[in-house]
N, C-alpha and C positions, 0 to 999 in steps of 0.2 A: 504494500500500500504506500503510495507516494505521500510524502509529508510536505505540506505547503510551508514555505518560509514565513516566519513571522513578519507582519507588516512593520516597516520602520516608522517611528514616530518623529514628527517635526514639532518644533516649539513655535508658538505664536503668541501675539499679544491680543487679549480679548477678555471673554467672560464666560462663566458657567451659569450665571443667573442674571436676569434683567434687573436694572436699577440705575443708580447714579454712578459716578466715577469711582466710588469706593469698591465697586464690584469688579473693577478691572485688574488684570494680572496676567501672569504667564499661564498658558494652557498648552496641552499637547493634543495633536490630531494625527491621524495616519498620513504618511507621506502620499501625496496624490500621484496617480499613475495616468499618463495620457492614453486616451482611447483613440479610435480612428479620427483623423482630421483634427487632432488636438496636439497641443505643445505644452511641455512643462518648462516654466521659466524659473531660473534661480534669481531671486530678487536682490538687487543692489540698493534700491531706494524705493520707498513708499511714502504716501502722504495721506493725511487725514482730511475728511470732508464733513460737512454738517450732517450728512447722512449717518455717519458713524455714531453720533450722539443719539439719533433716533433709533438706530438698531440696538444700541445698548439699553435704551429705555424700554424698548419693545414697541412694535408697530402693530396696531390692531388689524387683525386679518392676515398678517404676514407670518407664517411659521418660520422660525429661525432655528437652525440646527445648533445644538449646544453639546460640548463647548463650542464657542464661536470665535473665530478670528476676525478682527476688524480690518478695514481698509479696502478701498476700491481702486485706488491709483497705484501703479507700480511700474518699475523699469528694471531691466537686468539683462541677463543673457540666456539664450536658449540652452536648456539643460538636457531635454530628452524629447524625441519626436514620436508621435503616434503614427499609426499606419496611414499611408497616402499623403503624408506631408513630405514634399520633395524640394521645396523652394527655400527652405531654411536649413541651417546646420548648427550643431552645438557650438556655442561661443558667440553666435550672432547677437548683436546688441538690439534689444527690442523694448518698446513700451506697450502698455496694455490699454486698449479701449475697454472700459469696464461695463459697457452696455451689452447685454446678451439678448439675442433675438432668435426665433425659431427658423427663420429663412424659408418658411413654407406657407404662412398665412397670407391672406390677400394683401395686407399692408406691406409685408416684406416683399412680395412679388412685384409691388409697385415701387419699390425702393424707399418705402417709408418705414424703415425698421423701428424708429422711435415710437411708432403707433402699433407695434406688434402686439397681438392679443395676449401673448405670454411673455412680454418684455420683463427682463430681470436685470439686476445689477450685481456685479461682483462685490462681495462683502456684505450684501444684504440677503440675497436669496441663495448665495453660495458662500463657502468659506472665503475669507478675504486675503489681502496681500501683506498684512503685518506678520509675516512668517518667512520661512526659509525658501519655500518653493510653492508655486501655484500652477494649476493647469487651467488653460483656457482654449477655446476654439482657435484654430489657425487664423481665421478671418478677423479675430480681435487683436492681432499683433501687427505693429508697424515698426519698421526699422527706425532707430533713433537718428534724427537729423544730426549731422556732424557737429554743428556749433554747440549742441546741448551736452552737458555732463549728465550723469545718471539722476542727480537730484532734480535738475531742471526738467528732465524727461518725465519724472514721476509727478512733478507739480502741474503738468500740463493737461492730462486727458479729461478729467471730469468737468472741471470748471470752464475750460476753454471751449469744449464742445457745447456745453450749456450756453455759454455766452454767444457763440457763433449762431446757433439755431435761433436763440431768442432775438438776436439782432436782425438777422437776414430773413429767415423763413417766417417766423412768427411776427416779429416787429416790423418787418418790411422797411428797414431803415433806408432813407434816401440821402444822397450826398448833400451836405449842408444843413441837414435837419438838426433841430435842437434836442439833445438827449440829456435826461436827468437820471442820476443814480441815487437811490435812497440808501445811505450807508456807504462807508468807504473802506471798511475792514474786511476780514475774512479772506476767502480765496476768490470768490466769483466776482466781487465788485471791481478789483483791479483788472481782472480778465475782461470784463465788459468795457471798462474804460480804455484799455489798450486796443481792443478790437473795434470799438466804436470810432475811435480816432483813425484807425487804419482804414475803415470803411467810409470815412468822410464826414462823420458826425461831429457836432460841436457840443462838448460834454461839460455838464455842470454836476458837481458832486455835493451832496448834502450829508453832513456828519456832525456829531456832537463833539468831535475831537479836533482841535486845531492842528495837532501833530499829524493826524491822518489826512487832513486837508492839504497840508504841506507835501505829504508823500504823493497825494493825488495830483497836485500841481506839477510835481517833478515828472510824473508820467504823462503830462500833457493836458490835464483838465483845464478848460478855458476859465472856469469859475469854481470857487469853493464857497459853499454856503454853510455857515456855522449855525447849528440848531441849539439854541440855549434852552435851559430847563423851562418847560412850559411854553416853548415856542410852537408856532403853528406851521406845519409843513407846507400846507397849501398857500398860505400868505407869503411865506419866504420864497417859495419857488415861483409864485406868480410875479412877485417883484423882481426876482432874478431873471425872469424871462422877458422883462420889459412889458409886463402885463399882456403878453401874447399867449402865454402857456407853452408847454413843451410838446413837441411832436411825438416823443417817445420817452416814457418813464419806466425805469426798472425798479421793481419793488420785491425784495425778498423778506421784508419785515412782516407783512401780512396784516393781521387784525388791527394792530395799532396804527397803521399808516395808510392802508389801501383807500379808505374813504376820503382822506385828505389828498392823496396822490391823484385820485380821479379829478378833484376840483382844480388841480394844477395843469390839466391837459389843455392843449390848444384845440381849435376846431379840427376835427378829423384825427385827433391824437390817439395814441395807443398806449395803454398801460399793460406792460407785460409782467405778470406775476411769476416769479421763479422760486418762491419759497414762502414760508409762513412761520417764521421763528417765534412770533409773539402770539400765535394762535390762528386757527383756520376760519373763524367766523368773522364776517365784516358786514355792517349795515351801510347801504349806499343810498344816496339821493339819486334816483334814476333819471330825474329831470336833467341833470348835468350831462348824462350820456346822450340822451336823444337830442337835446338842444344843440350840443356841440358836435353831434354825430361822431362821438368818440367811442372807443371800445376797450374792453378788458379781455386780455388773452392770457392763457396759461402756457408755459413752456418748460420742458425738461429734457436733458440729454440731447441726442442728435441721431440722425440717420447715419448709415455707413458712409454715404457719399459726402455728407456734411462734415463728418469727422475728417475724412481725407482732404477735403477742401480747406478746412481750418488748418490742418497740419501743414499743408503746402503754403498757405498764405502766411502763417507765422514764420515759417522757415525763410520764405522769400523776403519778408520784411525785416528779418533778423531781430524779431521780437524775442525777448527772454522772459519766461514765466517769472512772476513776482514771488520770491521766496522770503518769508518772514524770518525763518530760522531753520537750522539743521541740527538734528540730534542723532547720536549713535543708537543703534537698536537696543542696546542694554538700558538706555534711558527713555524707553518708549512711554513710560508713565509721565515723565517730565514733559515730553513732547506733547502728549495729550492735554496736559494742564495748560501749556502755552497755547495750544490750538483753541482751547475753550475760553481763553482769556479775552476780554474785550480789547486788549491792547494789540492783538495780532493783526498784522497787515500783510496779506498774501498767504501763501501756503506754508504749513509746517511740515517739514520733510524728515523722515527717519531713514538714516543710512545704515545699511547692513554690512556686517563684516565681509571682507573679500574672501 
């Protein structure tokens, strides 16, 4: 009788029970093995996203395997190839597109993978990247552009694809249009700022932090609007727009800001909601929408072609992903604490041992 070899365990940073950051620690999971048309990546760098906090807390209706490893973003080298993968070799430098689609539903057949009926995200519906090795479909890997180091490659995928789709496909940004970003920190706001400028938008950033407004100005924001305690978002933005309103507003704050963001829209303006960190429920004055013929749109992640277009545009423009800080893998907890801090500006990256 043949004896199967014991599965090798790998160490990851994650949790065994849902809750707050006190639940985080080192966990072990079986080493993943690539199946047909899959690739195993040895990770050199990974990055946190807002989604990691939601996964830790638990997402209603989303079953999450435990122990669970956090992380959707990752970059490294090809470690092992599954059957039928012939265009990559061990050692090739790659970054991961964390969006997973079935490639068979109607939306996927139309090239709209972000609308896939069974869309998933690495680190939410599967084990994440805050570990030694991860397996993903071959179609989710892209060669790392030469100007990027591993940390920059890991800082790019989730937030820059989100920004690209939200700006172009959903937001329909036109050259010369006025763009406002609610909040200047985290990972996605700097990405929206960089890409909006690249695509010809005139960007205004609103923040409670003078330091973050200075960082935004260094990235090319035309205006920085300081939100004082008790300040009114709509009044401040309306004034900053010369009382014309903004053509495109990006809001990831949600419940606390969306009603006022709507009131700062120009005629024909679009509010693109890409998050809801303060809560999912918002009460609106609908008269503003129909009188100004404005709209509210939701956006998340990107299609396969949008991801490729984003990567090509970022590379051609020599944009570098904004990194707040880098931590060694052994200090993943400290990295998460920095990521969760309001002071963070850009991505917090975890670098793995060689």
